[in-house]
PyMOL Python script that loads the backbone (N, CA, C, O; Angstrom):
from pymol import cmd

cmd.read_pdbstr("""\
ATOM      1  N   MET A   1     122.363 109.806 122.617  1.00  0.00           N
ATOM      2  CA  MET A   1     121.813 108.761 121.334  1.00  0.00           C
ATOM      3  C   MET A   1     122.477 107.616 120.458  1.00  0.00           C
ATOM      4  O   MET A   1     123.207 107.048 121.270  1.00  0.00           O
ATOM      5  N   GLY A   2     122.550 107.283 119.828  1.00  0.00           N
ATOM      6  CA  GLY A   2     123.244 106.329 119.676  1.00  0.00           C
ATOM      7  C   GLY A   2     122.677 107.139 117.801  1.00  0.00           C
ATOM      8  O   GLY A   2     121.835 107.868 117.278  1.00  0.00           O
ATOM      9  N   VAL A   3     124.118 106.152 117.449  1.00  0.00           N
ATOM     10  CA  VAL A   3     124.269 106.200 116.126  1.00  0.00           C
ATOM     11  C   VAL A   3     123.105 106.380 115.605  1.00  0.00           C
ATOM     12  O   VAL A   3     122.629 107.444 115.209  1.00  0.00           O
ATOM     13  N   GLU A   4     122.497 105.039 115.596  1.00  0.00           N
ATOM     14  CA  GLU A   4     121.050 103.730 114.233  1.00  0.00           C
ATOM     15  C   GLU A   4     119.912 105.591 114.453  1.00  0.00           C
ATOM     16  O   GLU A   4     119.613 106.419 113.592  1.00  0.00           O
ATOM     17  N   SER A   5     119.609 105.559 115.936  1.00  0.00           N
ATOM     18  CA  SER A   5     118.421 106.452 116.322  1.00  0.00           C
ATOM     19  C   SER A   5     119.516 108.072 115.543  1.00  0.00           C
ATOM     20  O   SER A   5     118.818 108.372 114.574  1.00  0.00           O
ATOM     21  N   CYS A   6     120.522 108.903 115.549  1.00  0.00           N
ATOM     22  CA  CYS A   6     120.648 109.884 114.927  1.00  0.00           C
ATOM     23  C   CYS A   6     120.226 109.958 113.202  1.00  0.00           C
ATOM     24  O   CYS A   6     119.676 110.968 112.764  1.00  0.00           O
ATOM     25  N   ILE A   7     120.613 108.553 112.131  1.00  0.00           N
ATOM     26  CA  ILE A   7     120.275 108.541 111.184  1.00  0.00           C
ATOM     27  C   ILE A   7     118.864 108.726 111.064  1.00  0.00           C
ATOM     28  O   ILE A   7     118.405 109.754 110.566  1.00  0.00           O
ATOM     29  N   ALA A   8     117.883 107.452 111.645  1.00  0.00           N
ATOM     30  CA  ALA A   8     116.559 107.654 111.887  1.00  0.00           C
ATOM     31  C   ALA A   8     116.103 108.938 111.845  1.00  0.00           C
ATOM     32  O   ALA A   8     115.431 109.172 110.840  1.00  0.00           O
ATOM     33  N   GLU A   9     116.223 109.709 112.486  1.00  0.00           N
ATOM     34  CA  GLU A   9     115.749 110.812 112.738  1.00  0.00           C
ATOM     35  C   GLU A   9     116.176 111.808 111.958  1.00  0.00           C
ATOM     36  O   GLU A   9     115.501 112.802 111.689  1.00  0.00           O
ATOM     37  N   ASP A  10     117.113 111.624 111.633  1.00  0.00           N
ATOM     38  CA  ASP A  10     118.042 112.677 109.973  1.00  0.00           C
ATOM     39  C   ASP A  10     117.002 111.879 109.013  1.00  0.00           C
ATOM     40  O   ASP A  10     116.557 112.316 107.952  1.00  0.00           O
ATOM     41  N   PHE A  11     116.809 111.058 109.395  1.00  0.00           N
ATOM     42  CA  PHE A  11     116.363 110.708 108.114  1.00  0.00           C
ATOM     43  C   PHE A  11     114.287 110.649 107.718  1.00  0.00           C
ATOM     44  O   PHE A  11     113.554 110.283 106.799  1.00  0.00           O
ATOM     45  N   ILE A  12     114.177 111.161 108.862  1.00  0.00           N
ATOM     46  CA  ILE A  12     112.415 111.481 109.226  1.00  0.00           C
ATOM     47  C   ILE A  12     112.570 112.970 109.308  1.00  0.00           C
ATOM     48  O   ILE A  12     111.545 113.620 109.102  1.00  0.00           O
ATOM     49  N   SER A  13     113.735 113.659 109.588  1.00  0.00           N
ATOM     50  CA  SER A  13     113.323 115.231 109.013  1.00  0.00           C
ATOM     51  C   SER A  13     113.158 115.683 107.545  1.00  0.00           C
ATOM     52  O   SER A  13     112.374 116.442 106.974  1.00  0.00           O
ATOM     53  N   MET A  14     114.627 114.613 106.998  1.00  0.00           N
ATOM     54  CA  MET A  14     114.466 115.051 105.568  1.00  0.00           C
ATOM     55  C   MET A  14     113.482 114.453 104.415  1.00  0.00           C
ATOM     56  O   MET A  14     113.528 114.730 103.217  1.00  0.00           O
ATOM     57  N   ILE A  15     112.516 113.504 105.116  1.00  0.00           N
ATOM     58  CA  ILE A  15     111.112 112.970 104.471  1.00  0.00           C
ATOM     59  C   ILE A  15     110.208 114.587 104.514  1.00  0.00           C
ATOM     60  O   ILE A  15     109.804 115.370 103.655  1.00  0.00           O
ATOM     61  N   SER A  16     110.185 114.535 105.880  1.00  0.00           N
ATOM     62  CA  SER A  16     109.374 115.368 106.256  1.00  0.00           C
ATOM     63  C   SER A  16     108.967 116.870 105.913  1.00  0.00           C
ATOM     64  O   SER A  16     107.842 117.365 105.989  1.00  0.00           O
ATOM     65  N   LYS A  17     110.491 117.643 105.405  1.00  0.00           N
ATOM     66  CA  LYS A  17     110.982 118.340 104.819  1.00  0.00           C
ATOM     67  C   LYS A  17     110.335 118.530 103.613  1.00  0.00           C
ATOM     68  O   LYS A  17     109.771 119.571 103.278  1.00  0.00           O
ATOM     69  N   LEU A  18     110.494 116.631 102.400  1.00  0.00           N
ATOM     70  CA  LEU A  18     110.853 116.780 100.735  1.00  0.00           C
ATOM     71  C   LEU A  18     108.363 116.921 100.857  1.00  0.00           C
ATOM     72  O   LEU A  18     107.509 117.417 100.122  1.00  0.00           O
ATOM     73  N   THR A  19     108.334 116.172 102.162  1.00  0.00           N
ATOM     74  CA  THR A  19     106.219 115.614 101.976  1.00  0.00           C
ATOM     75  C   THR A  19     106.008 117.732 102.181  1.00  0.00           C
ATOM     76  O   THR A  19     105.238 118.170 101.326  1.00  0.00           O
ATOM     77  N   SER A  20     106.498 118.662 102.991  1.00  0.00           N
ATOM     78  CA  SER A  20     106.493 119.544 102.708  1.00  0.00           C
ATOM     79  C   SER A  20     106.431 120.097 101.749  1.00  0.00           C
ATOM     80  O   SER A  20     105.355 120.451 101.266  1.00  0.00           O
ATOM     81  N   LYS A  21     107.808 120.369 101.102  1.00  0.00           N
ATOM     82  CA  LYS A  21     107.889 120.754 100.015  1.00  0.00           C
ATOM     83  C   LYS A  21     107.390 120.399  98.404  1.00  0.00           C
ATOM     84  O   LYS A  21     107.516 120.718  97.222  1.00  0.00           O
ATOM     85  N   LEU A  22     106.666 119.396  99.446  1.00  0.00           N
ATOM     86  CA  LEU A  22     105.495 118.597  97.633  1.00  0.00           C
ATOM     87  C   LEU A  22     104.256 119.137  98.363  1.00  0.00           C
ATOM     88  O   LEU A  22     103.616 118.143  98.021  1.00  0.00           O
ATOM     89  N   GLY A  23     103.724 119.554  98.782  1.00  0.00           N
ATOM     90  CA  GLY A  23     102.513 120.488  99.547  1.00  0.00           C
ATOM     91  C   GLY A  23     101.885 119.689 100.476  1.00  0.00           C
ATOM     92  O   GLY A  23     101.041 120.039 101.302  1.00  0.00           O
ATOM     93  N   LEU A  24     102.588 118.024 100.195  1.00  0.00           N
ATOM     94  CA  LEU A  24     100.886 117.742 101.709  1.00  0.00           C
ATOM     95  C   LEU A  24     102.174 118.077 102.969  1.00  0.00           C
ATOM     96  O   LEU A  24     102.118 117.163 103.791  1.00  0.00           O
ATOM     97  N   GLY A  25     102.965 118.803 103.232  1.00  0.00           N
ATOM     98  CA  GLY A  25     103.053 118.808 105.068  1.00  0.00           C
ATOM     99  C   GLY A  25     103.987 117.606 105.326  1.00  0.00           C
ATOM    100  O   GLY A  25     104.152 116.477 104.862  1.00  0.00           O
ATOM    101  N   GLU A  26     104.666 118.609 106.556  1.00  0.00           N
ATOM    102  CA  GLU A  26     105.443 118.006 107.697  1.00  0.00           C
ATOM    103  C   GLU A  26     105.032 116.518 107.872  1.00  0.00           C
ATOM    104  O   GLU A  26     105.464 115.421 107.519  1.00  0.00           O
ATOM    105  N   ALA A  27     103.792 117.107 108.725  1.00  0.00           N
ATOM    106  CA  ALA A  27     102.995 115.703 108.958  1.00  0.00           C
ATOM    107  C   ALA A  27     102.973 114.327 109.058  1.00  0.00           C
ATOM    108  O   ALA A  27     103.169 113.433 109.882  1.00  0.00           O
ATOM    109  N   VAL A  28     102.490 114.592 107.275  1.00  0.00           N
ATOM    110  CA  VAL A  28     102.672 113.578 106.925  1.00  0.00           C
ATOM    111  C   VAL A  28     103.374 112.484 106.247  1.00  0.00           C
ATOM    112  O   VAL A  28     102.982 111.486 105.643  1.00  0.00           O
ATOM    113  N   GLY A  29     105.381 113.320 106.730  1.00  0.00           N
ATOM    114  CA  GLY A  29     105.900 112.211 105.742  1.00  0.00           C
ATOM    115  C   GLY A  29     106.874 112.311 107.854  1.00  0.00           C
ATOM    116  O   GLY A  29     107.479 111.485 108.538  1.00  0.00           O
ATOM    117  N   LYS A  30     106.656 113.111 107.960  1.00  0.00           N
ATOM    118  CA  LYS A  30     106.888 112.481 109.701  1.00  0.00           C
ATOM    119  C   LYS A  30     106.112 111.429 110.251  1.00  0.00           C
ATOM    120  O   LYS A  30     106.753 110.615 110.916  1.00  0.00           O
ATOM    121  N   ILE A  31     104.642 111.205 110.117  1.00  0.00           N
ATOM    122  CA  ILE A  31     104.175 109.648 110.058  1.00  0.00           C
ATOM    123  C   ILE A  31     104.445 108.876 109.232  1.00  0.00           C
ATOM    124  O   ILE A  31     105.089 107.907 109.634  1.00  0.00           O
ATOM    125  N   PHE A  32     104.039 108.932 107.477  1.00  0.00           N
ATOM    126  CA  PHE A  32     104.416 108.254 106.828  1.00  0.00           C
ATOM    127  C   PHE A  32     105.971 107.398 107.029  1.00  0.00           C
ATOM    128  O   PHE A  32     106.135 106.222 106.704  1.00  0.00           O
ATOM    129  N   THR A  33     107.537 108.709 107.926  1.00  0.00           N
ATOM    130  CA  THR A  33     108.338 107.854 107.465  1.00  0.00           C
ATOM    131  C   THR A  33     108.740 106.274 108.683  1.00  0.00           C
ATOM    132  O   THR A  33     109.130 105.164 108.319  1.00  0.00           O
ATOM    133  N   SER A  34     108.342 106.949 110.719  1.00  0.00           N
ATOM    134  CA  SER A  34     108.049 106.951 111.560  1.00  0.00           C
ATOM    135  C   SER A  34     106.864 104.557 111.379  1.00  0.00           C
ATOM    136  O   SER A  34     106.874 103.512 112.029  1.00  0.00           O
ATOM    137  N   LEU A  35     106.313 104.993 110.349  1.00  0.00           N
ATOM    138  CA  LEU A  35     105.525 103.705 109.775  1.00  0.00           C
ATOM    139  C   LEU A  35     106.223 102.918 108.873  1.00  0.00           C
ATOM    140  O   LEU A  35     105.733 101.813 108.641  1.00  0.00           O
ATOM    141  N   LEU A  36     107.264 103.229 108.303  1.00  0.00           N
ATOM    142  CA  LEU A  36     107.971 103.091 107.394  1.00  0.00           C
ATOM    143  C   LEU A  36     108.764 102.043 108.421  1.00  0.00           C
ATOM    144  O   LEU A  36     108.473 100.890 108.739  1.00  0.00           O
ATOM    145  N   LEU A  37     109.931 102.934 108.831  1.00  0.00           N
ATOM    146  CA  LEU A  37     111.152 102.681 109.639  1.00  0.00           C
ATOM    147  C   LEU A  37     110.013 101.219 111.392  1.00  0.00           C
ATOM    148  O   LEU A  37     110.579 100.384 112.096  1.00  0.00           O
ATOM    149  N   HIS A  38     109.197 101.415 111.393  1.00  0.00           N
ATOM    150  CA  HIS A  38     108.810 100.682 112.233  1.00  0.00           C
ATOM    151  C   HIS A  38     107.722  99.036 111.687  1.00  0.00           C
ATOM    152  O   HIS A  38     106.992  98.311 112.363  1.00  0.00           O
ATOM    153  N   GLY A  39     107.957  99.013 110.770  1.00  0.00           N
ATOM    154  CA  GLY A  39     106.797  98.256 109.914  1.00  0.00           C
ATOM    155  C   GLY A  39     106.182  98.717 109.492  1.00  0.00           C
ATOM    156  O   GLY A  39     106.298  98.545 108.279  1.00  0.00           O
ATOM    157  N   GLY A  40     105.338  99.403 109.763  1.00  0.00           N
ATOM    158  CA  GLY A  40     104.020 100.299 109.302  1.00  0.00           C
ATOM    159  C   GLY A  40     103.426  99.550 109.651  1.00  0.00           C
ATOM    160  O   GLY A  40     102.651  98.946 108.910  1.00  0.00           O
ATOM    161  N   TYR A  41     103.545  99.324 110.782  1.00  0.00           N
ATOM    162  CA  TYR A  41     102.283  98.712 112.285  1.00  0.00           C
ATOM    163  C   TYR A  41     101.957  99.591 113.127  1.00  0.00           C
ATOM    164  O   TYR A  41     102.163  98.804 114.051  1.00  0.00           O
ATOM    165  N   LEU A  42     101.642 100.487 113.641  1.00  0.00           N
ATOM    166  CA  LEU A  42     101.760 101.988 114.290  1.00  0.00           C
ATOM    167  C   LEU A  42     100.202 101.800 114.610  1.00  0.00           C
ATOM    168  O   LEU A  42      99.364 101.852 113.709  1.00  0.00           O
ATOM    169  N   THR A  43      99.844 101.563 116.046  1.00  0.00           N
ATOM    170  CA  THR A  43      98.403 102.066 117.092  1.00  0.00           C
ATOM    171  C   THR A  43      99.120 103.437 116.795  1.00  0.00           C
ATOM    172  O   THR A  43     100.326 103.684 116.757  1.00  0.00           O
ATOM    173  N   GLN A  44      97.615 104.570 116.520  1.00  0.00           N
ATOM    174  CA  GLN A  44      98.396 105.437 116.831  1.00  0.00           C
ATOM    175  C   GLN A  44      98.416 106.582 117.983  1.00  0.00           C
ATOM    176  O   GLN A  44      98.633 107.793 117.955  1.00  0.00           O
ATOM    177  N   ASP A  45      97.957 105.275 119.432  1.00  0.00           N
ATOM    178  CA  ASP A  45      98.929 106.073 119.860  1.00  0.00           C
ATOM    179  C   ASP A  45      99.844 106.003 120.027  1.00  0.00           C
ATOM    180  O   ASP A  45     100.337 106.770 120.854  1.00  0.00           O
ATOM    181  N   GLU A  46     100.921 104.738 119.135  1.00  0.00           N
ATOM    182  CA  GLU A  46     102.631 104.968 119.239  1.00  0.00           C
ATOM    183  C   GLU A  46     103.081 106.224 118.703  1.00  0.00           C
ATOM    184  O   GLU A  46     103.897 106.996 119.207  1.00  0.00           O
ATOM    185  N   LEU A  47     102.191 106.383 117.170  1.00  0.00           N
ATOM    186  CA  LEU A  47     102.432 107.275 116.422  1.00  0.00           C
ATOM    187  C   LEU A  47     102.699 108.630 117.507  1.00  0.00           C
ATOM    188  O   LEU A  47     103.780 109.197 117.672  1.00  0.00           O
ATOM    189  N   THR A  48     101.347 108.973 118.202  1.00  0.00           N
ATOM    190  CA  THR A  48     101.357 110.190 119.198  1.00  0.00           C
ATOM    191  C   THR A  48     102.881 110.031 119.613  1.00  0.00           C
ATOM    192  O   THR A  48     103.800 110.780 119.281  1.00  0.00           O
ATOM    193  N   ARG A  49     102.945 109.033 120.313  1.00  0.00           N
ATOM    194  CA  ARG A  49     104.780 109.491 121.266  1.00  0.00           C
ATOM    195  C   ARG A  49     106.208 109.386 120.205  1.00  0.00           C
ATOM    196  O   ARG A  49     107.173 110.003 120.656  1.00  0.00           O
ATOM    197  N   LEU A  50     106.423 108.732 118.960  1.00  0.00           N
ATOM    198  CA  LEU A  50     106.611 108.983 118.184  1.00  0.00           C
ATOM    199  C   LEU A  50     106.917 109.662 117.535  1.00  0.00           C
ATOM    200  O   LEU A  50     107.777 109.431 116.685  1.00  0.00           O
ATOM    201  N   THR A  51     105.928 111.522 117.786  1.00  0.00           N
ATOM    202  CA  THR A  51     105.823 111.869 116.124  1.00  0.00           C
ATOM    203  C   THR A  51     106.253 113.501 117.110  1.00  0.00           C
ATOM    204  O   THR A  51     106.898 114.514 116.841  1.00  0.00           O
ATOM    205  N   GLY A  52     105.039 112.724 118.999  1.00  0.00           N
ATOM    206  CA  GLY A  52     104.440 114.497 118.953  1.00  0.00           C
ATOM    207  C   GLY A  52     103.504 114.682 119.228  1.00  0.00           C
ATOM    208  O   GLY A  52     102.990 115.010 120.297  1.00  0.00           O
ATOM    209  N   TYR A  53     103.033 114.433 117.989  1.00  0.00           N
ATOM    210  CA  TYR A  53     101.403 115.026 117.036  1.00  0.00           C
ATOM    211  C   TYR A  53     100.702 114.098 117.958  1.00  0.00           C
ATOM    212  O   TYR A  53     100.979 113.022 118.489  1.00  0.00           O
ATOM    213  N   SER A  54      98.910 115.540 117.947  1.00  0.00           N
ATOM    214  CA  SER A  54      98.283 115.248 118.711  1.00  0.00           C
ATOM    215  C   SER A  54      97.319 113.917 117.835  1.00  0.00           C
ATOM    216  O   SER A  54      97.216 113.874 116.609  1.00  0.00           O
ATOM    217  N   THR A  55      96.805 113.098 118.617  1.00  0.00           N
ATOM    218  CA  THR A  55      95.807 111.811 118.321  1.00  0.00           C
ATOM    219  C   THR A  55      95.447 112.385 116.371  1.00  0.00           C
ATOM    220  O   THR A  55      95.882 111.972 115.296  1.00  0.00           O
ATOM    221  N   GLY A  56      94.258 113.717 116.835  1.00  0.00           N
ATOM    222  CA  GLY A  56      93.823 114.681 115.438  1.00  0.00           C
ATOM    223  C   GLY A  56      95.024 114.207 114.682  1.00  0.00           C
ATOM    224  O   GLY A  56      95.294 113.091 114.238  1.00  0.00           O
ATOM    225  N   LEU A  57      95.769 115.503 114.644  1.00  0.00           N
ATOM    226  CA  LEU A  57      96.297 115.550 113.805  1.00  0.00           C
ATOM    227  C   LEU A  57      97.221 113.710 112.941  1.00  0.00           C
ATOM    228  O   LEU A  57      97.644 113.372 111.835  1.00  0.00           O
ATOM    229  N   ILE A  58      97.153 113.388 113.651  1.00  0.00           N
ATOM    230  CA  ILE A  58      97.743 111.397 112.482  1.00  0.00           C
ATOM    231  C   ILE A  58      96.557 111.492 111.688  1.00  0.00           C
ATOM    232  O   ILE A  58      96.585 111.568 110.460  1.00  0.00           O
ATOM    233  N   SER A  59      95.398 111.489 112.457  1.00  0.00           N
ATOM    234  CA  SER A  59      93.965 110.612 112.026  1.00  0.00           C
ATOM    235  C   SER A  59      93.355 111.894 110.357  1.00  0.00           C
ATOM    236  O   SER A  59      92.885 111.483 109.295  1.00  0.00           O
ATOM    237  N   SER A  60      93.577 113.155 110.687  1.00  0.00           N
ATOM    238  CA  SER A  60      93.460 114.104 109.689  1.00  0.00           C
ATOM    239  C   SER A  60      94.548 113.566 108.776  1.00  0.00           C
ATOM    240  O   SER A  60      94.314 113.972 107.638  1.00  0.00           O
ATOM    241  N   SER A  61      95.890 112.646 108.821  1.00  0.00           N
ATOM    242  CA  SER A  61      97.147 113.209 107.891  1.00  0.00           C
ATOM    243  C   SER A  61      96.994 111.709 107.192  1.00  0.00           C
ATOM    244  O   SER A  61      97.737 111.381 106.267  1.00  0.00           O
TER     245      SER A  61
END
""", "prot")
cmd.dss("prot")
cmd.show_as("cartoon", "prot")
cmd.util.cbc("prot")
cmd.orient("prot")
């Protein structure tokens, strides 16, 4: 894993924890940050692959 990947994973984790503390849930933070890091354009299948979440969870988040 490269330095950029480690930084991205740490950033995703940090934002997920923040959104969880704000009552939005960890999934919202992980999905939002994944979209942010990838330019805002990802399909539901791509988000599923990147986050490990089901399409149902992504759809409801």
